[in-house]
Each structure stands twice: as structure tokens, then as C-alpha cells.
C-alpha positions in Angstrom: 12.8 2.2 -4.1 15.9 3.9 -2.6 18.5 4.8 -5.2 21.2 2.7 -3.5 18.8 -0.3 -3.3 18.2 0.1 -7.0 22.0 0.1 -7.7 22.4 -3.1 -5.7 19.6 -4.8 -7.6 20.8 -3.7 -11.0 24.6 -4.1 -10.6 25.4 -6.5 -7.8 22.5 -9.0 -7.5 22.9 -10.4 -11.1 26.6 -11.1 -10.3 25.9 -13.1 -7.2 25.8 -16.9 -7.4 25.0 -17.4 -3.7 22.9 -15.4 -1.3 24.1 -16.5 2.1 25.5 -13.5 4.0 25.3 -9.8 3.1 27.2 -7.3 5.1 26.0 -3.7 4.9 28.8 -1.4 6.2 27.5 2.1 6.7 23.9 0.9 6.8 22.4 4.2 7.9 18.6 3.5 8.5 18.8 0.2 6.7 17.5 1.3 3.3 20.1 -1.0 1.6 19.7 -3.8 4.1 16.0 -4.4 4.8 14.9 -4.9 1.2 17.2 -7.9 1.0 16.3 -9.8 4.2 14.3 -12.3 2.2 16.9 -12.7 -0.4 19.9 -13.5 1.8 20.1 -16.1 4.6 21.7 -13.4 6.8 21.9 -9.6 6.6 24.4 -8.0 8.9 24.5 -4.2 9.4 27.3 -2.0 10.8 26.1 1.5 11.7 27.8 3.6 14.4 25.1 6.3 14.7 22.6 5.2 17.3 19.8 7.3 15.8 20.3 5.5 12.5 21.0 2.0 13.9 17.7 2.0 15.9 15.8 2.4 12.6 17.3 -0.7 11.0 14.9 -3.6 10.8 15.0 -6.2 13.5 15.3 -8.8 10.8 18.9 -7.7 10.3 21.7 -8.3 12.8 22.9 -4.8 13.8 26.4 -3.9 15.1 26.6 -0.4 16.4 30.3 0.2 15.5 32.2 2.2 12.9 34.6 -0.1 10.9 38.1 0.9 10.0 41.6 -0.5 10.1 42.0 0.0 13.9 40.2 -0.6 17.1 39.3 2.3 19.4 37.1 5.3 19.3 36.5 8.2 16.9 34.3 11.3 16.6 31.4 10.7 14.2 31.0 14.0 12.4 28.4 15.5 10.1 28.7 18.3 7.7 27.3 21.7 8.8 23.8 22.5 7.7 23.0 18.8 7.0 20.3 17.1 8.9 20.6 13.9 7.1 22.5 11.6 9.3 23.5 9.4 6.4 26.4 11.8 5.6 28.2 11.2 9.0 31.8 10.1 8.8 34.8 9.3 11.0 37.2 9.7 8.1 39.7 12.6 8.6 39.9 13.3 4.8 36.2 13.7 4.6 35.9 15.8 7.7 38.7 18.2 6.5 36.6 19.2 3.6 33.8 20.4 5.9 33.9 23.9 7.4 33.1 23.5 11.1 31.6 20.0 11.1 29.0 19.1 13.6 30.0 16.4 16.1 27.4 13.8 16.6 29.2 11.8 19.2 32.2 9.6 20.1 31.7 6.1 18.7 33.4 2.7 19.0 35.6 1.6 16.0 36.4 -2.0 15.2 37.9 -4.0 12.3 35.8 -6.2 10.2 38.3 -9.0 10.9 37.3 -8.9 14.6 34.0 -10.5 13.7 33.5 -14.1 12.6 31.2 -14.7 9.6 30.0 -17.7 7.7 29.8 -17.7 3.9 30.0 -14.0 3.1 28.8 -13.4 -0.5 28.3 -9.7 -0.7 29.6 -6.6 1.1 28.3 -3.0 0.5 30.4 -0.2 1.9 29.3 3.4 2.1 31.2 5.2 4.8 31.9 8.6 3.4 35.5 8.2 2.2 36.5 5.6 4.9 36.3 2.7 2.4 40.0 2.1 2.3 40.2 1.7 6.1 37.3 -0.7 6.1 38.9 -2.8 3.4 42.3 -2.9 5.2 40.6 -3.8 8.5 38.8 -6.6 6.7 41.6 -8.1 4.7 41.4 -11.6 6.3 37.6 -11.7 5.9 37.8 -10.6 2.3 40.6 -12.9 1.3 38.9 -15.8 3.0 35.3 -15.4 1.6 36.1 -13.5 -1.7 32.7 -11.7 -1.6 31.4 -9.3 -4.3 32.1 -5.8 -2.9 30.3 -2.7 -3.9 31.4 0.7 -2.8 30.9 4.4 -3.6 33.2 6.3 -5.9 31.3 9.6 -6.6 34.4 11.8 -6.8 36.8 9.1 -7.8 38.1 9.1 -4.2 38.1 5.3 -4.0 40.4 4.5 -6.9 43.2 3.6 -4.4 40.8 1.3 -2.6 40.0 -0.4 -6.0 43.8 -0.8 -6.6 44.3 -2.6 -3.3 41.5 -5.0 -4.1 42.9 -5.5 -7.6 46.3 -6.4 -6.0 44.4 -9.1 -3.9 43.2 -10.6 -7.2 39.9 -8.8 -7.7 38.5 -7.5 -10.9 37.0 -4.0 -10.8 33.9 -2.9 -12.7 32.2 0.5 -12.7 28.5 1.0 -12.3 27.3 4.6 -12.3 29.0 6.1 -9.2 29.8 2.7 -7.7 32.7 0.4 -8.0 32.2 -3.4 -7.9 35.1 -5.7 -6.9 34.5 -9.2 -7.9 36.5 -12.4 -7.7 37.3 -13.6 -11.2 35.7 -17.0 -10.8 32.2 -15.5 -10.2 
């Protein structure tokens, strides 16, 4: 079992009352999406890297876009010396920390709010420090559906993201290196 799948099973799944739509943002090869296709009515993946996106199960609906708080294009970059495409990012803060990042390619960027979803219960975000931009670009979707949101916080880089969600009425819980934002009525 992939470590991220294990975190979702241990931390998020027990908090979910409904299993209608799961949105996996930064889905990579689908390791955190495919194991849940029989547990949710719909699994939707966002993965801008074409090499990763083609590995995602056909049982998931795949959108080959990066998500942020704007629409346009961005360079998808990867740290030097890494051959694991899961570490790719469009976030300037993340890329600045890398000495001579490797460009993968130019990718399309959209906002989560540009898509129409039914009954979103769970969102997982792992976009290498671009979580705040994803949240801001999905404010309408998040406020409308009030899903459980799980996102990475390995170096405490996403505390500001948690504060935005808290200002929208969410409660924040910590599970290992992840933050969980849940609507109080859950």
C-alpha cells in the first residue's frame, strides 16, 4: 500500500459520511486515486504531467491540467537529480529552492472553480507547495460542497493555507505530515 493511500485510509476515510465524489489534485500516477474507485461514486484526478496522467486508471476521470488561482500556462519543473515525476511543481516558491531545476514542459493551468462537480465529499491536494493557490482557485467549489480536504504540510509550509480554510469556517486537524480541513458538522 502506498504511504499516501495509507494516510487517506487512516485519517480521512473515517471522517467521511458520504463517498460520492473524490477529487485528487496532484494525482501523479494515480496511487492515491485508483485504490478508491470502488469506494466513491466518482474519482476525478488532476495531473498536469502527461507521463504521469497516462498511468492513471481509466476508472478515474482525468484532467490534464495544473490547478492554481489563475488560468493560463506555467512551466512544470522538477528538482535536479530527481527522476521521480511526483516531485514536479509549478509553484515559484518551491522551484526557487531548487538549484537549476529541470523543466519538464509547459502545462495548462486552470482554477478548480472552472469545473462543475456534483456532491464533492473529499479533496486531496499534493502539489508541492501550490496548495494555497489551489484552495483560492477553488473557493466557490469548497464553500458550496464543504468537502473534507487533506493536504501535505511536511515543512509547515501550508499553515497559511490552513488559516484561509479556518477563516471559511473549517476546523483543522493534523495527521502525521498532513493537515485535514473538515467542516464542523461532519
